[in-house]
C-alpha positions, 0 to 999 in steps of 0.5 A: 528338064529346065523351066519352060519360061527360062527356055522360051526366054533364051530362045526369044533373045534373053530375059524379059524384065518387067521394065522392058515389058512395061515400056513396050506396053506404054504406047498402047496404054497411052493411046488407049487412054487418050482415045477412050477419053476422046471417044467418050467426049465425042459421044457426049457432044453428039448426044447433046444434039438429040432430044430425049433421054433414051435417044440421047443415051443411045446416041452416046453409046453408038458414037462412043463405040464407033470412035473407040472401034475406029481407034482400035482398028487404026492401032491394029491395022497400021504397021508398027513403024508408021504408027510410031511415027504418027505417035511421035509427031503427036508427042512432039507437038506437046513436048516442051522445047528443051526436053530433047536434050535430057 
């Protein structure tokens, strides 16, 4: 009997190297990091509009959770090709002009 991981890898179309897995997870990690920072920032800005420490903390928590949930739902419910097109458009606006030739 062979190793189950080897058999599963052979059925899936070949060996999965850590580099392939890492490059496949990179868009999700970048999206999660960016939207997490954005959600916390939006929550902090919203909390500045509320007087009182307890209310301010509650508004920050609720707005942060709402923003992060919306981003997670967008990631989970948007089809992969459309999601990649949207992320590529966002990266293209930040990428320097000469980096396409590399």
